[in-house]
Wavefront OBJ file of the C-alpha trace (Angstrom):
o trace
v 0.008 -0.010 0.008
v 1.433 3.349 -1.045
v 1.479 6.083 1.576
v -0.379 9.074 0.197
v -1.003 12.569 1.546
v -4.673 11.819 2.247
v -3.751 8.945 4.602
v -5.432 9.537 7.965
v -7.281 12.638 6.912
v -10.701 11.282 7.941
v -9.426 10.499 11.436
v -8.285 14.078 11.766
v -11.600 15.292 10.427
v -13.475 13.226 12.995
v -11.327 14.489 15.858
v -11.898 18.088 14.728
v -15.628 17.691 14.499
v -15.840 16.076 17.948
v -13.646 18.784 19.406
v -15.882 21.557 18.094
v -19.278 19.940 18.718
v -19.211 17.425 21.513
v -16.481 18.512 23.898
v -17.192 21.222 26.422
v -14.010 23.165 25.722
v -13.602 26.837 24.833
v -13.577 27.567 21.109
v -10.073 28.995 21.197
v -8.745 25.649 22.444
v -10.552 23.858 19.664
v -9.111 26.374 17.208
v -5.579 25.830 18.488
v -6.148 22.087 18.212
v -7.344 22.613 14.656
v -4.198 24.502 13.713
v -1.899 21.963 15.373
v -3.598 18.977 13.740
v -3.645 20.698 10.380
v 0.006 21.774 10.451
v 1.119 18.414 11.901
v -0.663 16.451 9.239
v 0.663 18.710 6.475
v 4.271 18.369 7.666
v 4.013 14.598 8.031
v 2.338 14.261 4.636
v 5.016 16.391 2.951
v 7.934 14.457 4.455
v 6.716 10.905 4.743
v 4.579 10.179 1.668
v 6.109 8.364 -1.248
v 3.246 7.327 -3.489
v 1.641 9.568 -6.077
v 3.956 12.546 -5.550
v 2.326 14.431 -8.435
v -1.001 14.428 -6.548
v 0.474 15.482 -3.230
v -0.374 19.208 -3.331
v -3.896 18.675 -4.658
v -4.521 16.149 -1.876
v -3.175 18.521 0.774
v -5.286 21.392 -0.528
v -8.370 19.156 -0.586
v -7.665 17.969 2.998
v -7.171 21.535 4.169
v -10.412 22.651 2.553
v -12.306 19.725 4.049
v -10.956 20.439 7.523
v -11.700 24.132 7.181
v -15.317 23.397 6.282
v -15.579 20.949 9.230
v -14.142 23.607 11.562
v -16.586 26.241 10.361
v -19.507 23.799 10.667
v -18.370 22.735 14.137
v -17.947 26.349 15.218
v -21.460 27.193 14.037
v -23.020 24.136 15.787
v -21.095 24.917 18.984
v -22.286 28.522 19.008
v -25.899 27.481 18.405
v -25.780 24.872 21.195
v -24.102 27.383 23.520
v -26.896 29.909 22.826
v -29.556 27.267 23.569
v -27.832 26.311 26.817
v -27.600 29.934 27.843
v -31.257 30.515 27.109
v -32.279 27.424 29.104
v -30.135 28.621 32.031
v -31.788 32.089 31.940
v -35.287 30.613 31.758
v -34.526 28.325 34.736
v -33.125 31.283 36.670
v -36.199 33.421 35.988
v -38.444 30.541 37.058
v -36.566 30.137 40.340
v -36.674 33.873 40.996
v -40.426 33.954 40.361
v -40.928 30.993 42.682
v -38.821 32.627 45.431
v -40.721 35.896 45.000
v -44.025 34.069 45.335
v -42.736 32.229 48.426
v -41.623 35.556 50.018
v -44.979 37.094 49.206
v -46.802 34.143 50.811
v -44.616 34.478 53.933
v -45.449 38.205 54.172
v -49.149 37.492 53.822
v -48.951 34.710 56.415
v -47.485 36.990 59.041
l 1 2 3 4 5 6 7 8 9 10 11 12 13 14 15 16 17 18 19 20 21 22 23 24 25 26 27 28 29 30 31 32 33 34 35 36 37 38 39 40 41 42 43 44 45 46 47 48 49 50 51 52 53 54 55 56 57 58 59 60 61 62 63 64 65 66 67 68 69 70 71 72 73 74 75 76 77 78 79 80 81 82 83 84 85 86 87 88 89 90 91 92 93 94 95 96 97 98 99 100 101 102 103 104 105 106 107 108 109 110 111
């Protein structure tokens, strides 16, 4: 089996998507991880691939474009989920405040 520049690119894509969507880490850490994985894969692909050298740059560009699209999609999904979580937290907080206010009012009326 010839080692080509696209070897392992789907594993990197999966790790990127999981980092942006499923993990509860700040987006800047996911972005740094994206840059490290991207640059590490590019360097390894440039130095260690022997097969199909004439396709190497087109494969690397295609991998980079794929990973960029995955990163943008993951960023968008993460922001949407974060907004939903924040809204649920605020709704819960308002409900608790209303319940406490009603409890205080009942205590005042009971005295």
